[in-house]
VMD Tcl script that builds the backbone (N, CA, C; Angstrom):
set m [mol new atoms 510]
animate dup $m
set s [atomselect $m all]
$s set {name element resname resid chain x y z} {
  {N N MET 1 A 214.553 -67.208 29.238}
  {CA C MET 1 A 213.393 -66.611 29.876}
  {C C MET 1 A 212.691 -65.632 28.933}
  {N N ARG 2 A 213.450 -64.910 28.151}
  {CA C ARG 2 A 212.863 -63.942 27.226}
  {C C ARG 2 A 211.916 -64.623 26.231}
  {N N ASN 3 A 212.279 -65.780 25.692}
  {CA C ASN 3 A 211.428 -66.495 24.753}
  {C C ASN 3 A 210.130 -66.955 25.402}
  {N N GLN 4 A 210.199 -67.339 26.677}
  {CA C GLN 4 A 208.998 -67.801 27.367}
  {C C GLN 4 A 207.980 -66.673 27.523}
  {N N MET 5 A 208.450 -65.463 27.686}
  {CA C MET 5 A 207.545 -64.329 27.855}
  {C C MET 5 A 206.729 -64.076 26.589}
  {N N PHE 6 A 207.272 -64.361 25.453}
  {CA C PHE 6 A 206.588 -64.081 24.197}
  {C C PHE 6 A 205.734 -65.242 23.688}
  {N N GLN 7 A 205.859 -66.400 24.265}
  {CA C GLN 7 A 205.094 -67.546 23.791}
  {C C GLN 7 A 203.584 -67.358 23.929}
  {N N PRO 8 A 203.064 -66.887 25.057}
  {CA C PRO 8 A 201.605 -66.716 25.136}
  {C C PRO 8 A 201.078 -65.718 24.111}
  {N N ILE 9 A 201.818 -64.650 23.874}
  {CA C ILE 9 A 201.379 -63.660 22.894}
  {C C ILE 9 A 201.347 -64.275 21.505}
  {N N THR 10 A 202.359 -65.055 21.176}
  {CA C THR 10 A 202.406 -65.723 19.882}
  {C C THR 10 A 201.215 -66.661 19.733}
  {N N ALA 11 A 200.888 -67.391 20.791}
  {CA C ALA 11 A 199.759 -68.328 20.736}
  {C C ALA 11 A 198.450 -67.575 20.532}
  {N N VAL 12 A 198.298 -66.438 21.220}
  {CA C VAL 12 A 197.076 -65.652 21.068}
  {C C VAL 12 A 196.985 -65.093 19.652}
  {N N VAL 13 A 198.068 -64.542 19.141}
  {CA C VAL 13 A 198.069 -63.991 17.789}
  {C C VAL 13 A 197.803 -65.085 16.769}
  {N N SER 14 A 198.451 -66.247 16.929}
  {CA C SER 14 A 198.228 -67.358 16.006}
  {C C SER 14 A 196.777 -67.798 16.045}
  {N N GLY 15 A 196.200 -67.904 17.237}
  {CA C GLY 15 A 194.803 -68.297 17.367}
  {C C GLY 15 A 193.871 -67.300 16.713}
  {N N ALA 16 A 194.176 -66.003 16.863}
  {CA C ALA 16 A 193.360 -64.961 16.251}
  {C C ALA 16 A 193.429 -65.025 14.728}
  {N N VAL 17 A 194.606 -65.292 14.199}
  {CA C VAL 17 A 194.766 -65.398 12.747}
  {C C VAL 17 A 193.977 -66.586 12.220}
  {N N VAL 18 A 194.067 -67.718 12.901}
  {CA C VAL 18 A 193.317 -68.912 12.481}
  {C C VAL 18 A 191.821 -68.652 12.564}
  {N N ALA 19 A 191.365 -68.039 13.663}
  {CA C ALA 19 A 189.939 -67.752 13.811}
  {C C ALA 19 A 189.465 -66.807 12.720}
  {N N SER 20 A 190.250 -65.794 12.415}
  {CA C SER 20 A 189.882 -64.856 11.345}
  {C C SER 20 A 189.789 -65.564 10.011}
  {N N ALA 21 A 190.723 -66.444 9.747}
  {CA C ALA 21 A 190.698 -67.182 8.481}
  {C C ALA 21 A 189.460 -68.062 8.397}
  {N N LEU 22 A 189.098 -68.700 9.501}
  {CA C LEU 22 A 187.914 -69.555 9.493}
  {C C LEU 22 A 186.653 -68.738 9.277}
  {N N ILE 23 A 186.562 -67.587 9.929}
  {CA C ILE 23 A 185.386 -66.744 9.768}
  {C C ILE 23 A 185.274 -66.254 8.332}
  {N N CYS 24 A 186.376 -65.824 7.751}
  {CA C CYS 24 A 186.354 -65.280 6.392}
  {C C CYS 24 A 186.010 -66.325 5.348}
  {N N THR 25 A 186.391 -67.565 5.566}
  {CA C THR 25 A 186.156 -68.577 4.554}
  {C C THR 25 A 184.907 -69.406 4.804}
  {N N SER 26 A 184.263 -69.242 5.964}
  {CA C SER 26 A 183.131 -70.109 6.265}
  {C C SER 26 A 181.838 -69.654 5.599}
  {N N ALA 27 A 181.716 -68.386 5.243}
  {CA C ALA 27 A 180.482 -67.909 4.627}
  {C C ALA 27 A 180.789 -66.776 3.666}
  {N N PHE 28 A 180.070 -66.765 2.556}
  {CA C PHE 28 A 180.296 -65.730 1.565}
  {C C PHE 28 A 179.460 -64.498 1.853}
  {N N GLY 29 A 178.252 -64.671 2.386}
  {CA C GLY 29 A 177.386 -63.537 2.661}
  {C C GLY 29 A 177.768 -62.857 3.966}
  {N N GLN 30 A 177.390 -61.602 4.105}
  {CA C GLN 30 A 177.685 -60.864 5.316}
  {C C GLN 30 A 176.712 -61.221 6.425}
  {N N ASP 31 A 175.492 -61.567 6.093}
  {CA C ASP 31 A 174.481 -61.863 7.096}
  {C C ASP 31 A 174.780 -63.177 7.790}
  {N N SER 32 A 174.635 -63.176 9.117}
  {CA C SER 32 A 174.819 -64.427 9.841}
  {C C SER 32 A 173.577 -65.309 9.705}
  {N N ASP 33 A 172.443 -64.712 9.408}
  {CA C ASP 33 A 171.184 -65.440 9.230}
  {C C ASP 33 A 170.474 -64.855 8.006}
  {N N PRO 34 A 170.942 -65.210 6.805}
  {CA C PRO 34 A 170.429 -64.550 5.600}
  {C C PRO 34 A 169.018 -64.980 5.212}
  {N N ILE 35 A 168.418 -64.189 4.349}
  {CA C ILE 35 A 167.142 -64.518 3.729}
  {C C ILE 35 A 167.471 -65.243 2.427}
  {N N TYR 36 A 166.760 -66.323 2.175}
  {CA C TYR 36 A 167.032 -67.152 1.003}
  {C C TYR 36 A 166.032 -66.901 -0.114}
  {N N TYR 37 A 166.488 -67.080 -1.350}
  {CA C TYR 37 A 165.593 -66.995 -2.508}
  {C C TYR 37 A 165.363 -68.369 -3.119}
  {N N GLY 38 A 166.018 -69.383 -2.597}
  {CA C GLY 38 A 165.869 -70.755 -3.067}
  {C C GLY 38 A 166.357 -71.714 -2.000}
  {N N SER 39 A 166.098 -72.994 -2.188}
  {CA C SER 39 A 166.411 -73.983 -1.154}
  {C C SER 39 A 167.809 -74.584 -1.269}
  {N N ARG 40 A 168.537 -74.230 -2.300}
  {CA C ARG 40 A 169.872 -74.793 -2.477}
  {C C ARG 40 A 170.921 -73.969 -1.733}
  {N N ALA 41 A 172.044 -74.603 -1.467}
  {CA C ALA 41 A 173.131 -73.952 -0.733}
  {C C ALA 41 A 173.554 -72.665 -1.424}
  {N N GLY 42 A 173.731 -71.613 -0.627}
  {CA C GLY 42 A 174.225 -70.351 -1.151}
  {C C GLY 42 A 173.189 -69.446 -1.787}
  {N N MET 43 A 171.948 -69.899 -1.898}
  {CA C MET 43 A 170.918 -69.086 -2.563}
  {C C MET 43 A 170.325 -68.070 -1.577}
  {N N HIS 44 A 171.112 -67.040 -1.285}
  {CA C HIS 44 A 170.642 -66.024 -0.349}
  {C C HIS 44 A 170.901 -64.623 -0.869}
  {N N VAL 45 A 170.265 -63.662 -0.195}
  {CA C VAL 45 A 170.426 -62.254 -0.533}
  {C C VAL 45 A 171.032 -61.532 0.670}
  {N N THR 46 A 171.479 -60.329 0.446}
  {CA C THR 46 A 172.049 -59.510 1.510}
  {C C THR 46 A 170.972 -58.582 2.056}
  {N N THR 47 A 170.881 -58.496 3.374}
  {CA C THR 47 A 169.967 -57.563 4.013}
  {C C THR 47 A 170.630 -56.188 4.018}
  {N N VAL 48 A 169.915 -55.201 3.496}
  {CA C VAL 48 A 170.415 -53.830 3.439}
  {C C VAL 48 A 169.979 -53.066 4.691}
  {N N SER 49 A 168.691 -53.162 5.022}
  {CA C SER 49 A 168.152 -52.520 6.218}
  {C C SER 49 A 166.787 -53.123 6.522}
  {N N SER 50 A 166.260 -52.772 7.682}
  {CA C SER 50 A 164.932 -53.253 8.052}
  {C C SER 50 A 164.237 -52.220 8.925}
  {N N SER 51 A 162.909 -52.324 8.961}
  {CA C SER 51 A 162.125 -51.451 9.831}
  {C C SER 51 A 160.828 -52.141 10.207}
  {N N GLY 52 A 160.329 -51.819 11.381}
  {CA C GLY 52 A 159.029 -52.301 11.817}
  {C C GLY 52 A 158.922 -53.802 12.014}
  {N N LEU 53 A 160.037 -54.492 12.224}
  {CA C LEU 53 A 159.967 -55.948 12.399}
  {C C LEU 53 A 159.036 -56.299 13.553}
  {N N GLY 54 A 158.197 -57.303 13.330}
  {CA C GLY 54 A 157.258 -57.743 14.344}
  {C C GLY 54 A 155.976 -56.923 14.405}
  {N N THR 55 A 155.809 -55.976 13.486}
  {CA C THR 55 A 154.630 -55.104 13.491}
  {C C THR 55 A 153.777 -55.336 12.238}
  {N N ALA 56 A 152.769 -54.493 12.089}
  {CA C ALA 56 A 151.902 -54.557 10.909}
  {C C ALA 56 A 152.605 -54.009 9.662}
  {N N ASN 57 A 153.762 -53.390 9.840}
  {CA C ASN 57 A 154.501 -52.796 8.726}
  {C C ASN 57 A 155.950 -53.273 8.703}
  {N N ALA 58 A 156.154 -54.555 8.783}
  {CA C ALA 58 A 157.514 -55.114 8.785}
  {C C ALA 58 A 158.085 -55.081 7.372}
  {N N THR 59 A 159.292 -54.541 7.252}
  {CA C THR 59 A 159.943 -54.452 5.945}
  {C C THR 59 A 161.429 -54.746 6.101}
  {N N ILE 60 A 161.952 -55.564 5.213}
  {CA C ILE 60 A 163.381 -55.813 5.143}
  {C C ILE 60 A 163.808 -55.517 3.715}
  {N N PHE 61 A 164.716 -54.565 3.568}
  {CA C PHE 61 A 165.250 -54.242 2.252}
  {C C PHE 61 A 166.401 -55.188 1.957}
  {N N ILE 62 A 166.385 -55.750 0.762}
  {CA C ILE 62 A 167.365 -56.768 0.382}
  {C C ILE 62 A 168.009 -56.417 -0.948}
  {N N LYS 63 A 169.114 -57.070 -1.218}
  {CA C LYS 63 A 169.793 -56.889 -2.498}
  {C C LYS 63 A 170.519 -58.183 -2.837}
  {N N HIS 64 A 170.415 -58.591 -4.083}
  {CA C HIS 64 A 171.181 -59.749 -4.552}
  {C C HIS 64 A 172.487 -59.210 -5.118}
  {N N THR 65 A 173.572 -59.501 -4.442}
  {CA C THR 65 A 174.872 -58.933 -4.796}
  {C C THR 65 A 175.752 -59.963 -5.507}
  {N N PRO 66 A 176.820 -59.515 -6.144}
  {CA C PRO 66 A 177.767 -60.459 -6.728}
  {C C PRO 66 A 178.339 -61.424 -5.676}
  {N N LYS 67 A 178.471 -60.946 -4.455}
  {CA C LYS 67 A 178.955 -61.808 -3.365}
  {C C LYS 67 A 177.951 -62.937 -3.093}
  {N N ASP 68 A 176.653 -62.600 -3.146}
  {CA C ASP 68 A 175.605 -63.617 -2.979}
  {C C ASP 68 A 175.646 -64.612 -4.135}
  {N N ALA 69 A 175.806 -64.095 -5.352}
  {CA C ALA 69 A 175.879 -64.959 -6.534}
  {C C ALA 69 A 177.076 -65.898 -6.432}
  {N N LYS 70 A 178.193 -65.379 -5.957}
  {CA C LYS 70 A 179.404 -66.205 -5.787}
  {C C LYS 70 A 179.132 -67.328 -4.792}
  {N N ALA 71 A 178.399 -67.018 -3.724}
  {CA C ALA 71 A 178.065 -68.046 -2.734}
  {C C ALA 71 A 177.275 -69.186 -3.377}
  {N N ALA 72 A 176.292 -68.848 -4.204}
  {CA C ALA 72 A 175.491 -69.875 -4.878}
  {C C ALA 72 A 176.362 -70.678 -5.837}
  {N N CYS 73 A 177.221 -69.996 -6.568}
  {CA C CYS 73 A 178.104 -70.683 -7.523}
  {C C CYS 73 A 179.038 -71.656 -6.818}
  {N N VAL 74 A 179.656 -71.194 -5.748}
  {CA C VAL 74 A 180.653 -72.015 -5.053}
  {C C VAL 74 A 179.998 -73.095 -4.200}
  {N N GLU 75 A 179.008 -72.708 -3.380}
  {CA C GLU 75 A 178.422 -73.641 -2.424}
  {C C GLU 75 A 177.524 -74.690 -3.071}
  {N N TYR 76 A 176.808 -74.328 -4.128}
  {CA C TYR 76 A 175.927 -75.310 -4.765}
  {C C TYR 76 A 176.525 -75.867 -6.054}
  {N N ASP 77 A 176.874 -74.985 -6.973}
  {CA C ASP 77 A 177.366 -75.431 -8.281}
  {C C ASP 77 A 178.819 -75.890 -8.260}
  {N N GLN 78 A 179.537 -75.512 -7.200}
  {CA C GLN 78 A 180.971 -75.791 -7.098}
  {C C GLN 78 A 181.703 -75.234 -8.319}
  {N N ASP 79 A 181.268 -74.049 -8.718}
  {CA C ASP 79 A 181.829 -73.353 -9.871}
  {C C ASP 79 A 182.428 -72.046 -9.364}
  {N N TYR 80 A 183.725 -71.913 -9.473}
  {CA C TYR 80 A 184.429 -70.741 -8.960}
  {C C TYR 80 A 184.634 -69.659 -10.029}
  {N N SER 81 A 184.019 -69.819 -11.178}
  {CA C SER 81 A 184.280 -68.898 -12.289}
  {C C SER 81 A 183.463 -67.612 -12.195}
  {N N MET 82 A 184.014 -66.563 -12.759}
  {CA C MET 82 A 183.310 -65.290 -12.856}
  {C C MET 82 A 182.119 -65.420 -13.806}
  {N N ALA 83 A 182.201 -66.329 -14.759}
  {CA C ALA 83 A 181.089 -66.565 -15.683}
  {C C ALA 83 A 179.849 -67.030 -14.918}
  {N N CYS 84 A 180.044 -67.884 -13.936}
  {CA C CYS 84 A 178.923 -68.357 -13.124}
  {C C CYS 84 A 178.314 -67.198 -12.341}
  {N N VAL 85 A 179.153 -66.356 -11.764}
  {CA C VAL 85 A 178.664 -65.199 -11.012}
  {C C VAL 85 A 177.843 -64.289 -11.923}
  {N N LYS 86 A 178.354 -63.999 -13.105}
  {CA C LYS 86 A 177.635 -63.136 -14.053}
  {C C LYS 86 A 176.312 -63.757 -14.474}
  {N N ARG 87 A 176.327 -65.062 -14.743}
  {CA C ARG 87 A 175.105 -65.773 -15.148}
  {C C ARG 87 A 174.074 -65.741 -14.005}
  {N N THR 88 A 174.517 -65.989 -12.795}
  {CA C THR 88 A 173.613 -65.991 -11.644}
  {C C THR 88 A 173.034 -64.607 -11.411}
  {N N MET 89 A 173.858 -63.577 -11.532}
  {CA C MET 89 A 173.358 -62.202 -11.379}
  {C C MET 89 A 172.293 -61.887 -12.424}
  {N N ALA 90 A 172.486 -62.368 -13.640}
  {CA C ALA 90 A 171.527 -62.118 -14.715}
  {C C ALA 90 A 170.235 -62.906 -14.521}
  {N N GLU 91 A 170.329 -64.107 -13.980}
  {CA C GLU 91 A 169.164 -64.990 -13.851}
  {C C GLU 91 A 168.311 -64.718 -12.616}
  {N N VAL 92 A 168.917 -64.360 -11.523}
  {CA C VAL 92 A 168.184 -64.194 -10.264}
  {C C VAL 92 A 167.597 -62.786 -10.204}
  {N N LYS 93 A 166.292 -62.721 -10.260}
  {CA C LYS 93 A 165.576 -61.440 -10.234}
  {C C LYS 93 A 164.666 -61.409 -9.011}
  {N N VAL 94 A 165.145 -60.794 -7.960}
  {CA C VAL 94 A 164.355 -60.667 -6.732}
  {C C VAL 94 A 163.988 -59.196 -6.528}
  {N N ARG 95 A 162.964 -58.974 -5.743}
  {CA C ARG 95 A 162.552 -57.602 -5.426}
  {C C ARG 95 A 163.552 -56.978 -4.465}
  {N N ASP 96 A 163.384 -55.727 -4.185}
  {CA C ASP 96 A 164.313 -55.034 -3.300}
  {C C ASP 96 A 163.885 -55.096 -1.831}
  {N N ARG 97 A 162.772 -55.797 -1.547}
  {CA C ARG 97 A 162.308 -55.899 -0.162}
  {C C ARG 97 A 161.354 -57.067 0.032}
  {N N VAL 98 A 161.256 -57.509 1.267}
  {CA C VAL 98 A 160.206 -58.429 1.692}
  {C C VAL 98 A 159.396 -57.651 2.729}
  {N N MET 99 A 158.082 -57.871 2.732}
  {CA C MET 99 A 157.204 -57.107 3.618}
  {C C MET 99 A 156.188 -58.030 4.274}
  {N N GLY 100 A 155.728 -57.617 5.445}
  {CA C GLY 100 A 154.714 -58.402 6.114}
  {C C GLY 100 A 153.904 -57.611 7.114}
  {N N ASN 101 A 152.732 -58.153 7.412}
  {CA C ASN 101 A 151.883 -57.644 8.475}
  {C C ASN 101 A 151.827 -58.756 9.509}
  {N N CYS 102 A 152.594 -58.616 10.566}
  {CA C CYS 102 A 152.724 -59.694 11.551}
  {C C CYS 102 A 151.445 -59.912 12.349}
  {N N GLN 103 A 150.591 -58.885 12.486}
  {CA C GLN 103 A 149.323 -59.047 13.201}
  {C C GLN 103 A 148.361 -59.919 12.399}
  {N N LYS 104 A 148.353 -59.755 11.092}
  {CA C LYS 104 A 147.460 -60.539 10.230}
  {C C LYS 104 A 148.117 -61.818 9.716}
  {N N GLY 105 A 149.448 -61.903 9.777}
  {CA C GLY 105 A 150.157 -63.080 9.275}
  {C C GLY 105 A 150.385 -63.053 7.778}
  {N N THR 106 A 150.133 -61.922 7.151}
  {CA C THR 106 A 150.332 -61.827 5.706}
  {C C THR 106 A 151.738 -61.317 5.417}
  {N N PHE 107 A 152.331 -61.808 4.327}
  {CA C PHE 107 A 153.679 -61.382 3.967}
  {C C PHE 107 A 153.975 -61.750 2.524}
  {N N ALA 108 A 155.025 -61.149 1.984}
  {CA C ALA 108 A 155.450 -61.426 0.609}
  {C C ALA 108 A 156.913 -61.854 0.629}
  {N N ASP 109 A 157.245 -62.817 -0.231}
  {CA C ASP 109 A 158.621 -63.322 -0.292}
  {C C ASP 109 A 159.490 -62.453 -1.197}
  {N N VAL 110 A 160.697 -62.908 -1.492}
  {CA C VAL 110 A 161.652 -62.124 -2.285}
  {C C VAL 110 A 161.191 -61.908 -3.729}
  {N N TYR 111 A 160.239 -62.694 -4.189}
  {CA C TYR 111 A 159.714 -62.545 -5.548}
  {C C TYR 111 A 158.405 -61.760 -5.572}
  {N N GLY 112 A 157.907 -61.371 -4.396}
  {CA C GLY 112 A 156.650 -60.639 -4.316}
  {C C GLY 112 A 155.429 -61.529 -4.192}
  {N N GLU 113 A 155.634 -62.832 -4.102}
  {CA C GLU 113 A 154.524 -63.786 -3.948}
  {C C GLU 113 A 153.929 -63.629 -2.546}
  {N N ALA 114 A 152.594 -63.515 -2.459}
  {CA C ALA 114 A 151.906 -63.289 -1.193}
  {C C ALA 114 A 151.558 -64.608 -0.497}
  {N N TYR 115 A 151.708 -64.608 0.825}
  {CA C TYR 115 A 151.419 -65.774 1.667}
  {C C TYR 115 A 150.691 -65.316 2.913}
  {N N ILE 116 A 150.063 -66.301 3.572}
  {CA C ILE 116 A 149.477 -66.035 4.875}
  {C C ILE 116 A 149.922 -67.132 5.836}
  {N N PHE 117 A 150.426 -66.701 6.975}
  {CA C PHE 117 A 150.871 -67.614 8.028}
  {C C PHE 117 A 149.682 -67.835 8.953}
  {N N LEU 118 A 149.280 -69.097 9.116}
  {CA C LEU 118 A 148.089 -69.427 9.903}
  {C C LEU 118 A 148.392 -70.133 11.220}
  {N N GLY 119 A 149.659 -70.237 11.567}
  {CA C GLY 119 A 150.030 -70.845 12.847}
  {C C GLY 119 A 150.170 -72.352 12.767}
  {N N ARG 120 A 150.096 -72.973 13.926}
  {CA C ARG 120 A 150.212 -74.430 14.005}
  {C C ARG 120 A 148.959 -75.093 13.432}
  {N N PRO 121 A 149.124 -76.300 12.858}
  {CA C PRO 121 A 147.947 -77.018 12.335}
  {C C PRO 121 A 146.934 -77.268 13.457}
  {N N LYS 122 A 145.651 -77.105 13.148}
  {CA C LYS 122 A 144.588 -77.319 14.147}
  {C C LYS 122 A 144.244 -78.800 14.295}
  {N N THR 123 A 144.509 -79.568 13.232}
  {CA C THR 123 A 144.223 -81.004 13.269}
  {C C THR 123 A 145.470 -81.786 12.881}
  {N N LYS 124 A 145.490 -83.012 13.295}
  {CA C LYS 124 A 146.590 -83.912 12.923}
  {C C LYS 124 A 146.312 -84.466 11.532}
  {N N PRO 125 A 147.362 -84.857 10.795}
  {CA C PRO 125 A 147.145 -85.471 9.478}
  {C C PRO 125 A 146.275 -86.730 9.592}
  {N N SER 126 A 145.456 -86.976 8.597}
  {CA C SER 126 A 144.621 -88.182 8.551}
  {C C SER 126 A 145.514 -89.399 8.386}
  {N N ASP 127 A 144.951 -90.581 8.618}
  {CA C ASP 127 A 145.707 -91.822 8.405}
  {C C ASP 127 A 146.241 -91.859 6.987}
  {N N GLY 128 A 147.489 -92.188 6.867}
  {CA C GLY 128 A 148.114 -92.284 5.561}
  {C C GLY 128 A 148.705 -90.980 5.069}
  {N N GLU 129 A 148.318 -89.853 5.674}
  {CA C GLU 129 A 148.872 -88.565 5.290}
  {C C GLU 129 A 150.112 -88.271 6.119}
  {N N ILE 130 A 151.044 -87.620 5.506}
  {CA C ILE 130 A 152.253 -87.212 6.202}
  {C C ILE 130 A 152.398 -85.710 6.035}
  {N N SER 131 A 152.594 -85.014 7.132}
  {CA C SER 131 A 152.827 -83.578 7.057}
  {C C SER 131 A 154.221 -83.279 7.575}
  {N N MET 132 A 155.005 -82.600 6.777}
  {CA C MET 132 A 156.351 -82.215 7.182}
  {C C MET 132 A 156.360 -80.792 7.722}
  {N N ALA 133 A 155.222 -80.113 7.706}
  {CA C ALA 133 A 155.152 -78.710 8.098}
  {C C ALA 133 A 154.785 -78.553 9.569}
  {N N ASP 134 A 155.543 -77.701 10.256}
  {CA C ASP 134 A 155.221 -77.371 11.642}
  {C C ASP 134 A 154.156 -76.287 11.716}
  {N N TYR 135 A 154.024 -75.524 10.634}
  {CA C TYR 135 A 153.074 -74.417 10.583}
  {C C TYR 135 A 152.278 -74.479 9.284}
  {N N VAL 136 A 151.105 -73.877 9.298}
  {CA C VAL 136 A 150.272 -73.791 8.099}
  {C C VAL 136 A 150.578 -72.462 7.407}
  {N N ILE 137 A 151.057 -72.566 6.176}
  {CA C ILE 137 A 151.326 -71.385 5.358}
  {C C ILE 137 A 150.625 -71.599 4.021}
  {N N LYS 138 A 149.800 -70.616 3.633}
  {CA C LYS 138 A 149.079 -70.709 2.359}
  {C C LYS 138 A 149.603 -69.690 1.363}
  {N N ARG 139 A 149.718 -70.143 0.127}
  {CA C ARG 139 A 150.038 -69.245 -0.993}
  {C C ARG 139 A 148.724 -68.575 -1.393}
  {N N VAL 140 A 148.675 -67.260 -1.318}
  {CA C VAL 140 A 147.435 -66.524 -1.548}
  {C C VAL 140 A 146.911 -66.713 -2.967}
  {N N SER 141 A 147.780 -66.672 -3.972}
  {CA C SER 141 A 147.335 -66.744 -5.373}
  {C C SER 141 A 146.606 -68.035 -5.713}
  {N N SER 142 A 147.017 -69.141 -5.110}
  {CA C SER 142 A 146.414 -70.437 -5.442}
  {C C SER 142 A 145.591 -71.030 -4.296}
  {N N GLY 143 A 145.772 -70.525 -3.092}
  {CA C GLY 143 A 145.103 -71.106 -1.932}
  {C C GLY 143 A 145.791 -72.372 -1.440}
  {N N GLU 144 A 146.873 -72.749 -2.111}
  {CA C GLU 144 A 147.612 -73.969 -1.770}
  {C C GLU 144 A 148.283 -73.831 -0.403}
  {N N THR 145 A 148.170 -74.878 0.411}
  {CA C THR 145 A 148.893 -74.955 1.676}
  {C C THR 145 A 150.226 -75.626 1.405}
  {N N LEU 146 A 151.312 -74.964 1.800}
  {CA C LEU 146 A 152.642 -75.539 1.590}
  {C C LEU 146 A 152.789 -76.767 2.473}
  {N N ASP 147 A 153.292 -77.852 1.895}
  {CA C ASP 147 A 153.304 -79.136 2.603}
  {C C ASP 147 A 154.537 -79.397 3.461}
  {N N GLY 148 A 155.444 -78.460 3.517}
  {CA C GLY 148 A 156.642 -78.657 4.337}
  {C C GLY 148 A 157.836 -79.152 3.552}
  {N N SER 149 A 157.631 -79.526 2.306}
  {CA C SER 149 A 158.736 -80.030 1.491}
  {C C SER 149 A 159.514 -78.868 0.877}
  {N N SER 150 A 160.753 -79.141 0.489}
  {CA C SER 150 A 161.531 -78.103 -0.191}
  {C C SER 150 A 160.926 -77.808 -1.561}
  {N N ALA 151 A 160.273 -78.793 -2.159}
  {CA C ALA 151 A 159.631 -78.580 -3.459}
  {C C ALA 151 A 158.512 -77.540 -3.372}
  {N N SER 152 A 157.843 -77.472 -2.233}
  {CA C SER 152 A 156.771 -76.486 -2.063}
  {C C SER 152 A 157.324 -75.106 -1.710}
  {N N GLY 153 A 158.600 -75.042 -1.353}
  {CA C GLY 153 A 159.209 -73.781 -0.963}
  {C C GLY 153 A 158.994 -73.433 0.498}
  {N N TYR 154 A 158.465 -74.372 1.257}
  {CA C TYR 154 A 158.093 -74.135 2.647}
  {C C TYR 154 A 159.225 -73.528 3.483}
  {N N GLY 155 A 160.382 -74.131 3.467}
  {CA C GLY 155 A 161.488 -73.660 4.310}
  {C C GLY 155 A 161.927 -72.247 3.965}
  {N N VAL 156 A 161.991 -71.951 2.695}
  {CA C VAL 156 A 162.403 -70.626 2.237}
  {C C VAL 156 A 161.357 -69.593 2.656}
  {N N VAL 157 A 160.092 -69.899 2.441}
  {CA C VAL 157 A 159.003 -68.988 2.761}
  {C C VAL 157 A 158.891 -68.788 4.277}
  {N N LEU 158 A 158.992 -69.873 5.044}
  {CA C LEU 158 A 158.923 -69.767 6.499}
  {C C LEU 158 A 160.044 -68.879 7.033}
  {N N THR 159 A 161.233 -69.005 6.475}
  {CA C THR 159 A 162.362 -68.193 6.921}
  {C C THR 159 A 162.103 -66.708 6.683}
  {N N VAL 160 A 161.474 -66.362 5.572}
  {CA C VAL 160 A 161.125 -64.955 5.314}
  {C C VAL 160 A 160.190 -64.463 6.420}
  {N N PHE 161 A 159.164 -65.245 6.729}
  {CA C PHE 161 A 158.218 -64.855 7.791}
  {C C PHE 161 A 158.939 -64.715 9.125}
  {N N GLN 162 A 159.824 -65.647 9.445}
  {CA C GLN 162 A 160.555 -65.591 10.717}
  {C C GLN 162 A 161.426 -64.331 10.811}
  {N N HIS 163 A 161.990 -63.891 9.708}
  {CA C HIS 163 A 162.776 -62.659 9.720}
  {C C HIS 163 A 161.881 -61.424 9.912}
  {N N LEU 164 A 160.751 -61.401 9.239}
  {CA C LEU 164 A 159.841 -60.276 9.336}
  {C C LEU 164 A 159.140 -60.206 10.691}
  {N N CYS 165 A 158.769 -61.362 11.213}
  {CA C CYS 165 A 157.956 -61.448 12.429}
  {C C CYS 165 A 158.644 -62.345 13.465}
  {N N PRO 166 A 159.764 -61.896 13.999}
  {CA C PRO 166 A 160.523 -62.744 14.923}
  {C C PRO 166 A 159.713 -63.129 16.164}
  {N N GLY 167 A 159.903 -64.372 16.580}
  {CA C GLY 167 A 159.273 -64.858 17.801}
  {C C GLY 167 A 157.923 -65.523 17.607}
  {N N ILE 168 A 157.317 -65.405 16.437}
  {CA C ILE 168 A 156.008 -66.026 16.212}
  {C C ILE 168 A 156.151 -67.482 15.817}
  {N N ALA 169 A 156.976 -67.756 14.845}
  {CA C ALA 169 A 157.224 -69.137 14.387}
  {C C ALA 169 A 158.654 -69.492 14.771}
  {N N LYS 170 A 158.771 -70.301 15.787}
  {CA C LYS 170 A 160.115 -70.621 16.309}
  {C C LYS 170 A 160.631 -71.930 15.815}
}
mol reanalyze $m
mol bondsrecalc $m
mol representation Tube
mol addrep $m
């Protein structure tokens, strides 16, 4: 009878240990919904703090940490070496914040590149055209509309806007 009394506790403790192990090994970054600097696996930064989200003065302070670099090395490059982490830290140069004006739809990504979020497309693509974008986002410097492809950076840029201005682009 004594052994039976301890079995449920053992099962709970074992389950907690397994769950903890899964949580610790499933993601390298601390953020559950990180901001990305590239479209490949693990290319994210750590959020330090934020203020004014959803307003005309939305700001998220970010930092590219060795932990973030390790995530990119392991998840994309499948390189577990410290050399990869050092190389990634040296190569990835992001700003310390992303900022936006949610009322105007203007915002800047992790590199400081300016964009404007224009909402849903007003017209459907013409015959023969394919649009992968749910929203119209323009790069201010070139006037280019991002086409929704990873090559255009659409997903990465849209995610920055979604973090700065939650609830607008779902």
